[in-house]
Backbone as CSV, one residue per row, in Angstrom:
resi,resn,N_x,N_y,N_z,CA_x,CA_y,CA_z,C_x,C_y,C_z
1,MET,-0.631,1.106,-34.606,-0.352,-0.064,-33.791,1.112,-0.008,-33.378
2,ASN,1.394,-0.308,-32.115,2.786,-0.245,-31.678,3.450,-1.610,-31.787
3,GLU,4.742,-1.627,-31.599,5.526,-2.851,-31.753,5.078,-3.946,-30.800
4,GLN,4.610,-3.563,-29.625,4.232,-4.560,-28.628,3.003,-5.350,-29.032
5,THR,2.090,-4.768,-29.786,0.859,-5.467,-30.141,0.860,-6.001,-31.556
6,GLU,1.713,-5.520,-32.413,1.650,-5.942,-33.804,2.048,-7.397,-34.004
7,GLU,2.712,-8.008,-33.048,3.134,-9.390,-33.196,2.019,-10.383,-32.878
8,TYR,0.892,-9.898,-32.345,-0.235,-10.766,-32.033,-1.236,-10.751,-33.169
9,GLU,-2.037,-11.810,-33.228,-3.081,-11.868,-34.247,-4.103,-10.769,-33.981
10,ASP,-4.792,-10.354,-35.043,-5.769,-9.278,-34.932,-6.989,-9.674,-34.119
11,ASP,-7.394,-10.929,-34.188,-8.600,-11.320,-33.464,-8.257,-11.691,-32.026
12,PHE,-8.996,-11.080,-31.109,-8.773,-11.282,-29.679,-9.737,-12.344,-29.179
13,ASP,-9.214,-13.374,-28.543,-10.050,-14.451,-28.013,-10.193,-14.243,-26.510
14,ASP,-11.366,-13.789,-26.092,-11.618,-13.488,-24.687,-11.605,-14.742,-23.816
15,GLU,-11.715,-15.905,-24.425,-11.745,-17.158,-23.672,-10.356,-17.782,-23.517
16,ALA,-9.361,-17.243,-24.185,-8.010,-17.817,-24.164,-7.203,-17.287,-22.983
17,ASP,-6.180,-18.049,-22.622,-5.232,-17.584,-21.614,-4.500,-16.353,-22.136
18,ASP,-3.886,-15.610,-21.214,-3.052,-14.487,-21.624,-1.958,-15.038,-22.543
19,PRO,-1.598,-14.305,-23.586,-0.590,-14.815,-24.514,0.792,-14.845,-23.872
20,PRO,1.659,-15.725,-24.343,3.042,-15.695,-23.850,3.750,-14.460,-24.401
21,LEU,4.840,-14.108,-23.777,5.638,-12.995,-24.289,6.221,-13.384,-25.639
22,THR,6.252,-12.429,-26.553,6.912,-12.665,-27.834,8.418,-12.629,-27.601
23,ALA,9.180,-12.976,-28.615,10.646,-12.959,-28.485,11.153,-11.554,-28.152
24,THR,10.569,-10.554,-28.780,10.976,-9.160,-28.519,10.646,-8.760,-27.084
25,GLN,9.454,-9.128,-26.638,9.030,-8.793,-25.280,9.862,-9.547,-24.247
26,GLN,10.175,-10.812,-24.520,11.002,-11.592,-23.596,12.401,-11.000,-23.509
27,ALA,12.929,-10.536,-24.641,14.261,-9.911,-24.637,14.252,-8.652,-23.765
28,ALA,13.176,-7.870,-23.847,13.071,-6.669,-22.999,13.003,-7.062,-21.530
29,ALA,12.243,-8.110,-21.215,12.137,-8.577,-19.835,13.481,-9.104,-19.334
30,ASP,14.212,-9.783,-20.198,15.514,-10.332,-19.811,16.529,-9.239,-19.488
31,ARG,16.325,-8.035,-20.006,17.239,-6.919,-19.725,16.970,-6.266,-18.367
32,LEU,15.860,-6.614,-17.732,15.560,-6.034,-16.421,16.574,-6.528,-15.387
33,THR,17.000,-5.632,-14.540,17.926,-5.998,-13.470,17.132,-6.476,-12.253
34,GLU,17.830,-7.010,-11.273,17.170,-7.395,-10.015,16.518,-6.175,-9.366
35,ALA,17.168,-5.030,-9.458,16.602,-3.799,-8.900,15.312,-3.428,-9.634
36,ASP,15.304,-3.569,-10.960,14.084,-3.301,-11.737,12.951,-4.225,-11.302
37,LEU,13.253,-5.498,-11.119,12.231,-6.464,-10.709,11.678,-6.132,-9.326
38,ARG,12.546,-5.686,-8.416,12.074,-5.275,-7.084,11.138,-4.072,-7.189
39,ILE,11.471,-3.138,-8.065,10.619,-1.954,-8.260,9.253,-2.378,-8.797
40,ILE,9.245,-3.243,-9.781,7.984,-3.730,-10.356,7.177,-4.482,-9.308
41,ASP,7.822,-5.401,-8.598,7.112,-6.188,-7.584,6.551,-5.295,-6.481
42,THR,7.319,-4.313,-6.070,6.857,-3.408,-5.018,5.666,-2.580,-5.504
43,ALA,5.717,-2.117,-6.755,4.596,-1.350,-7.315,3.333,-2.207,-7.362
44,LEU,3.473,-3.465,-7.717,2.318,-4.371,-7.727,1.828,-4.613,-6.302
45,PHE,2.747,-4.906,-5.411,2.405,-5.255,-4.031,1.695,-4.110,-3.319
46,ARG,2.082,-2.903,-3.621,1.469,-1.730,-2.973,-0.006,-1.561,-3.339
47,ASN,-0.438,-2.176,-4.404,-1.832,-2.072,-4.825,-2.691,-3.227,-4.333
48,LEU,-2.097,-4.118,-3.578,-2.847,-5.231,-2.998,-3.465,-4.800,-1.677
49,THR,-4.606,-5.391,-1.368,-5.265,-5.142,-0.093,-5.650,-6.486,0.509
50,GLY,-6.342,-6.462,1.608,-6.836,-7.685,2.219,-8.063,-8.237,1.511
51,ASN,-8.611,-7.467,0.564,-9.752,-7.905,-0.228,-9.286,-8.314,-1.613
52,TYR,-9.973,-9.278,-2.201,-9.608,-9.709,-3.549,-9.844,-8.586,-4.554
53,ARG,-8.870,-8.432,-5.466,-8.957,-7.464,-6.567,-8.512,-8.174,-7.836
54,LYS,-9.090,-7.791,-8.951,-8.721,-8.393,-10.232,-7.226,-8.196,-10.501
55,VAL,-6.597,-9.260,-10.998,-5.185,-9.176,-11.350,-4.980,-8.085,-12.400
56,ALA,-5.893,-7.974,-13.359,-5.760,-6.951,-14.398,-5.712,-5.554,-13.790
57,MET,-6.487,-5.314,-12.740,-6.476,-4.002,-12.105,-5.155,-3.766,-11.373
58,ILE,-4.668,-4.778,-10.645,-3.386,-4.649,-9.939,-2.269,-4.373,-10.951
59,VAL,-2.305,-5.082,-12.079,-1.302,-4.880,-13.131,-1.380,-3.458,-13.663
60,SER,-2.587,-3.010,-13.970,-2.766,-1.657,-14.515,-2.278,-0.592,-13.537
61,LEU,-2.642,-0.731,-12.272,-2.195,0.230,-11.263,-0.683,0.187,-11.092
62,GLY,-0.120,-1.001,-11.102,1.331,-1.138,-10.969,2.077,-0.537,-12.145
63,MET,1.537,-0.770,-13.339,2.180,-0.211,-14.537,2.052,1.304,-14.584
64,GLY,0.993,1.836,-14.004,0.770,3.271,-14.018,1.582,4.032,-12.996
65,SER,2.221,3.309,-12.105,3.050,3.936,-11.080,4.283,4.556,-11.733
66,ASP,4.618,5.771,-11.324,5.777,6.458,-11.901,7.071,5.672,-11.710
67,THR,7.184,4.994,-10.584,8.445,4.322,-10.277,8.627,3.026,-11.048
68,SER,7.541,2.446,-11.564,7.687,1.150,-12.223,7.337,1.213,-13.698
69,PHE,7.469,2.373,-14.321,7.129,2.508,-15.731,8.290,2.050,-16.596
70,TYR,8.079,0.946,-17.274,9.059,0.403,-18.209,8.335,0.248,-19.549
71,PRO,8.524,1.156,-20.490,7.716,1.172,-21.715,7.807,-0.100,-22.556
72,ASP,8.887,-0.845,-22.459,9.019,-2.066,-23.263,8.444,-3.300,-22.576
73,ILE,7.970,-3.149,-21.347,7.459,-4.289,-20.584,5.933,-4.236,-20.598
74,ILE,5.311,-5.314,-21.077,3.857,-5.323,-21.242,3.157,-5.910,-20.020
75,ASP,1.845,-5.757,-20.017,1.020,-6.207,-18.898,1.173,-7.685,-18.584
76,VAL,1.377,-8.507,-19.586,1.504,-9.948,-19.360,2.700,-10.249,-18.456
77,PHE,3.783,-9.506,-18.612,4.948,-9.714,-17.749,4.604,-9.384,-16.301
78,TYR,3.893,-8.274,-16.090,3.486,-7.902,-14.738,2.591,-8.990,-14.140
79,ALA,1.694,-9.546,-14.942,0.828,-10.634,-14.473,1.664,-11.864,-14.109
80,GLN,2.726,-12.109,-14.854,3.620,-13.228,-14.528,4.305,-12.994,-13.184
81,ARG,4.626,-11.739,-12.883,5.238,-11.432,-11.582,4.255,-11.721,-10.451
82,ILE,2.974,-11.423,-10.675,1.963,-11.734,-9.658,1.865,-13.236,-9.468
83,LYS,1.902,-13.999,-10.556,1.867,-15.463,-10.441,3.044,-15.957,-9.602
84,LEU,4.205,-15.355,-9.769,5.379,-15.728,-8.984,5.166,-15.401,-7.505
85,MET,4.542,-14.246,-7.219,4.235,-13.890,-5.827,3.299,-14.923,-5.197
86,VAL,2.322,-15.391,-5.972,1.399,-16.419,-5.476,2.178,-17.696,-5.189
87,LYS,3.031,-18.078,-6.120,3.828,-19.305,-5.956,4.710,-19.241,-4.702
88,LYS,5.219,-18.045,-4.384,6.069,-17.865,-3.203,5.261,-17.725,-1.911
89,GLY,3.927,-17.671,-2.033,3.088,-17.545,-0.847,2.942,-16.123,-0.344
90,LEU,3.342,-15.144,-1.147,3.239,-13.750,-0.740,1.853,-13.171,-1.013
91,VAL,1.094,-13.829,-1.878,-0.214,-13.358,-2.317,-1.155,-14.555,-2.417
92,GLU,-2.418,-14.360,-2.050,-3.439,-15.395,-2.219,-4.206,-15.107,-3.494
93,SER,-4.674,-16.160,-4.158,-5.382,-15.961,-5.423,-6.609,-16.847,-5.515
94,VAL,-7.529,-16.431,-6.365,-8.670,-17.237,-6.785,-8.806,-17.049,-8.290
95,GLY,-9.346,-18.040,-8.954,-9.524,-17.949,-10.400,-8.321,-18.496,-11.135
96,ASN,-8.299,-18.237,-12.422,-7.265,-18.752,-13.311,-6.196,-17.683,-13.524
97,LEU,-5.047,-17.854,-12.911,-3.972,-16.859,-13.013,-3.384,-16.763,-14.416
98,ASN,-3.734,-17.687,-15.302,-3.288,-17.591,-16.689,-4.143,-16.608,-17.482
99,ARG,-5.173,-16.077,-16.815,-6.069,-15.102,-17.437,-6.260,-13.961,-16.442
100,MET,-5.517,-12.878,-16.620,-5.515,-11.816,-15.613,-6.886,-11.183,-15.410
101,ARG,-7.754,-11.266,-16.405,-9.093,-10.692,-16.248,-10.031,-11.640,-15.508
102,TYR,-9.606,-12.866,-15.313,-10.460,-13.863,-14.675,-9.835,-14.419,-13.397
103,SER,-9.000,-13.636,-12.771,-8.387,-14.050,-11.517,-8.271,-12.844,-10.604
104,GLU,-8.217,-13.132,-9.316,-8.121,-12.083,-8.306,-7.062,-12.470,-7.287
105,VAL,-6.476,-11.448,-6.683,-5.446,-11.662,-5.672,-5.685,-10.727,-4.490
106,ARG,-5.125,-11.111,-3.373,-5.176,-10.266,-2.177,-3.959,-10.583,-1.326
107,LEU,-3.727,-9.709,-0.350,-2.690,-9.993,0.636,-3.134,-11.218,1.424
108,PRO,-2.215,-12.083,1.745,-2.604,-13.247,2.540,-3.043,-12.837,3.940
109,GLN,-3.924,-13.615,4.475,-4.335,-13.401,5.852,-3.253,-14.072,6.696
110,PRO,-2.381,-13.264,7.334,-1.216,-13.822,8.027,-1.618,-14.829,9.098
111,ALA,-0.884,-15.907,9.120,-1.041,-16.868,10.203,-0.501,-16.207,11.464
112,SER,-0.925,-16.676,12.571,-0.450,-16.124,13.837,1.074,-16.127,13.850
113,GLY,1.639,-14.985,14.155,3.094,-14.898,14.264,3.800,-14.546,12.974
114,GLN,3.054,-14.216,11.893,3.703,-13.841,10.644,3.178,-12.500,10.174
115,CYS,3.999,-11.810,9.394,3.564,-10.571,8.768,4.209,-10.469,7.397
116,ILE,3.643,-9.622,6.559,4.190,-9.375,5.230,4.784,-7.973,5.253
117,SER,6.000,-7.848,4.763,6.630,-6.532,4.741,7.255,-6.293,3.378
118,ILE,7.455,-5.028,3.067,8.143,-4.654,1.834,9.491,-4.081,2.239
119,SER,10.547,-4.672,1.691,11.895,-4.191,1.985,12.590,-3.899,0.663
120,ASN,13.845,-3.588,0.731,14.609,-3.360,-0.492,14.692,-4.602,-1.354
121,GLU,14.446,-5.757,-0.775,14.465,-7.011,-1.516,13.091,-7.363,-2.061
122,GLY,12.086,-6.489,-1.894,10.734,-6.753,-2.362,9.882,-7.320,-1.248
123,PRO,8.647,-7.760,-1.587,7.748,-8.305,-0.569,8.330,-9.554,0.077
124,GLN,8.173,-9.661,1.393,8.727,-10.797,2.136,7.748,-11.217,3.220
125,ARG,7.656,-12.508,3.473,6.886,-13.016,4.605,7.899,-13.298,5.708
126,SER,7.621,-12.782,6.911,8.575,-12.970,8.007,7.834,-13.107,9.328
127,PRO,8.515,-13.677,10.325,7.883,-13.763,11.643,7.605,-12.377,12.197
128,ALA,6.492,-12.238,12.881,6.162,-10.962,13.524,7.078,-10.743,14.702
129,LYS,7.392,-9.495,14.965,8.236,-9.159,16.108,7.363,-9.004,17.339
130,ASP,7.850,-9.488,18.440,7.123,-9.318,19.692,7.245,-7.881,20.153
131,ASP,6.145,-7.363,20.692,6.166,-5.972,21.183,6.851,-5.869,22.513
């Protein structure tokens, strides 16, 4: 058992929300720089499509990306980043975002005159440029 999982109880409750970060995990997350967060967000965003996909799958794909591999950062943190994207309106969701296996996300269907882009600052919603 590794350090990341040993702090949780042995019995897994499939009906419970995703657990909060432990103190050790939160300390690792707090050490991430703004650049690290942009890398993580971009890795997650790149796995989104116009169709709904399970948050757990987006998290797994994002964590598996070479550019966003942070061994001390667990899946729950990545799921929290997706929740933040939803809150900012960058991602649409259905289901309970407190349970990554029971929620899905997709790229928003842009309103007329808007587009979603990925820049050095991470995913952004901006007005579309006229051709």
